[in-house]
Every structure is written in structure tokens, then in C-alpha cells.
C-alpha positions in Angstrom: 122.7 111.9 122.3 125.8 112.3 120.2 126.0 110.3 116.9 129.0 108.0 117.0 130.8 106.9 113.8 131.3 103.2 114.4 134.2 101.1 113.0 131.8 98.2 112.4 132.1 95.3 110.1 130.9 95.9 106.5 127.3 97.1 106.0 125.9 96.1 102.6 123.2 98.2 101.0 121.3 96.1 98.4 121.3 98.2 95.3 118.4 96.5 93.5 117.2 99.6 91.5 114.4 100.7 93.8 115.4 104.3 94.6 116.9 106.3 97.4 120.1 104.2 97.3 122.5 107.1 97.6 120.4 108.8 100.3 120.7 105.8 102.6 124.3 105.3 101.6 125.1 108.9 102.6 123.1 108.5 105.8 125.0 105.3 106.8 128.4 106.8 105.9 127.7 109.5 108.6 127.5 106.8 111.3 129.7 104.0 109.9 133.0 103.9 108.2 132.5 100.7 106.1 129.5 100.8 103.8 129.3 99.0 100.4 126.7 99.1 97.6 125.9 95.6 96.5 124.6 95.3 92.9 124.3 92.4 90.4 128.0 92.8 89.5 129.2 92.1 93.1 126.5 89.9 94.6 129.2 87.5 96.0 130.3 90.3 98.4 126.9 90.1 100.1 128.0 86.9 101.9 130.8 88.8 103.6 128.4 91.4 105.1 128.1 92.0 108.8 124.8 93.9 108.3 122.4 94.3 105.4 120.1 97.2 104.5 117.2 96.9 102.0 116.0 100.4 101.1 113.5 101.3 98.5 110.7 103.3 97.1 108.1 101.8 94.7 105.7 98.9 94.3 105.9 95.5 96.0 106.0 93.3 92.9 108.7 95.4 91.3 110.7 95.2 94.4 110.5 91.4 94.7 111.4 91.0 91.0 114.4 93.3 91.2 115.5 91.6 94.4 115.4 88.0 93.1 119.0 87.9 91.8 120.1 88.7 95.4 117.6 86.4 97.3 119.7 83.3 97.7 122.7 85.1 99.1 120.5 87.4 101.1 118.5 84.7 102.8 121.7 82.6 103.5 123.4 85.5 105.2 120.3 86.5 107.2 119.7 82.9 108.3 123.2 82.8 109.7 122.2 85.6 112.1 123.5 88.7 110.3 121.2 91.7 111.2 119.0 93.0 108.3 117.2 96.4 108.2 114.4 96.9 105.7 113.3 100.5 105.0 109.9 101.6 103.5 109.2 99.1 100.7 112.2 97.3 102.0 110.3 96.6 105.2 107.2 95.4 103.2 109.3 93.0 101.2 110.2 91.2 104.5 106.6 89.9 104.7 104.9 87.1 102.9 102.4 88.7 100.6 101.0 92.1 99.7 97.6 93.4 98.4 99.6 95.6 96.0 100.7 92.6 93.9 100.9 88.9 93.3 104.5 88.1 94.0 105.5 86.2 97.2 107.6 88.3 99.6 110.7 87.2 101.4 108.6 85.7 104.2 111.2 86.6 106.9 108.4 88.1 109.1 105.0 86.2 109.0 102.2 88.5 107.9 100.9 90.5 105.0 100.9 94.0 103.5 97.6 95.8 103.0 96.4 99.1 101.6 95.8 102.1 103.8 92.1 102.5 104.7 89.9 104.4 102.3 89.0 107.1 104.9 92.6 108.5 105.0 94.5 110.4 102.4 96.7 108.1 100.3 99.7 108.1 100.2 100.5 108.8 103.9 103.1 111.5 103.4 104.7 113.7 106.1 106.1 113.7 109.6 104.6 111.7 112.4 105.7 110.6 115.9 105.8 107.0 117.0 103.9 105.1 119.7 106.3 102.8 121.4 105.1 99.3 122.2 108.2 97.6 123.5 111.9 98.0 123.8 114.2 97.5 120.8 117.8 98.5 120.5 116.9 100.0 117.2 115.0 102.8 118.9 117.5 103.5 121.7 117.3 107.2 122.4 114.0 107.7 120.6 110.9 108.9 122.4 107.3 109.4 121.5 107.9 113.1 120.9 110.3 112.4 118.1 109.1 112.7 114.5 110.0 110.7 111.4 109.3 111.1 107.7 106.7 108.7 106.1 105.6 108.2 102.5 103.7 105.0 101.7 100.3 103.7 100.5 100.4 100.3 102.0 101.3 99.1 105.5 102.4 95.8 107.2 100.3 93.6 109.4 102.5 91.1 111.2 100.8 87.8 112.2 102.3 88.1 115.6 101.8 91.4 117.5 105.0 90.7 119.4 106.9 91.6 116.2 105.6 95.2 116.4 108.0 97.6 118.2 106.3 100.9 117.4 103.2 102.2 115.5 102.1 105.4 114.0 98.6 106.9 114.2 97.2 107.5 110.7 93.5 107.0 111.0 94.3 103.6 112.5 97.4 102.4 114.4 99.9 101.2 111.7 103.1 99.3 112.5 106.0 101.6 111.9 108.8 99.5 113.4 109.0 95.7 113.5 111.6 93.4 114.8 111.9 89.6 114.8 115.2 88.2 116.0 117.9 89.7 113.7 115.4 91.2 111.3 114.3 94.8 111.6 112.0 97.0 109.5 111.0 100.7 109.5 108.1 102.1 107.4 109.5 105.6 107.6 112.7 106.9 106.0 115.4 107.3 108.6 117.8 108.8 106.0 115.3 111.7 105.6 114.3 112.0 109.2 117.0 114.4 110.4 119.1 113.7 113.5 116.7 111.1 115.1 116.8 109.2 111.8 120.6 109.1 112.0 120.2 107.9 115.5 118.3 104.9 114.3 120.9 104.1 111.7 123.6 104.4 114.4 121.7 102.1 116.6 121.5 99.5 113.8 125.3 99.8 113.3 125.8 99.4 117.1 123.7 96.3 117.0 126.1 94.9 114.3 129.1 95.8 116.5 127.6 93.7 119.3 127.1 90.6 117.1 
């Protein structure tokens, strides 16, 4: 499937100091012609976003603390129905709590974040295929033979299994893609997952175009 460059509304990447910002920026620019980095100097622009991406690498508590200056605007926009995509730690921050720290998460998806089991190598790092549980427009064109790049030590446990779109087998079945209404999360890094990763970013942009 060809990657299409969409003329969507503005996609805001929350630049909250948690790594990989320019990797995801460059990935999104390959599939969308309007991408903006939102930092503490231009938080007001977040309210004009048609789609939001929370990327990140690092620890849960650090992520939430760095995200706090953005939280009021972020939650207001998401509650209005604007699609949100959390990537790696950005996905984990969507949940309520984490075993990694003491801060409260955004609580956009009910559930918690737990450490990988002791019988597997931590962190989980490398390429793995997905097990698809249900349809989501985010995974349009993705099959169980496609591989994506993971690097993480904790994983999400939604309270409602219906929020799980796809999982990955790493000793146990770990949620790899979640979706609840306009909120999406991927544990892997689409911006580092070659063409199929770009496909997922393009699917997210297409979802914005349909809003």
C-alpha cells in the first residue's frame, strides 16, 4: 500500500522533553504536510490542533511531570474529540498509574502500567510481530506478519480488554496497540519501524482527515 501525504489539519507533537521528538516529527512529515512542535513557549497553539501525538522515551514519573504544563490544554482538546496518539512512554502516560512511579497518569484509558515479568529479559528490545485482536483504523494495511520495533521495561494493562487492539508475545501477551474512542496508543516506535511504521502514522493522519 502506497504511503499518501495528506493535507490534513494541523498535527501537534507535544515536545515535553522526553526524547525522540525529531524522529517522530520527521516520520509524520513524510505522511502529512502540517506538523507542529508544541513546547512551553507555544502551548496555546495546542488548542488549534486537529490531532495530537505524545511521543517519548524515559520513565513514567518524569514524563508526567514534564507533561504537566500541557495537561489542561491537552485534556480539553482531547475531550472535544480530537484524536490523540501516544507512543511508547506516551502510551503509558495515557493510563491511570504505573508501578514505575508514584505520579498519577492522564487517566484517559482506565488501567495501570506494570513491569515486565521477571522471567524475560528487560528491557524488551527488538522487532516483533503483532497479534491482532480487533479492527482499528490505526492498523489498516497491517498484518500479523509485519514487524515493529519495541524498547520498553513496563507495559500497559487496560481495565477493559475491549480497549486492546493488538498484542505482542514476549513471554506473555502484552498489549501493543490500544484504542478507546479518539484515544490511541502504541507501545512500539512507528517512527523506527520502517514502512509499516509509516503506514500507521499515515493511518492516524487519515483518521484526522475523517473527523
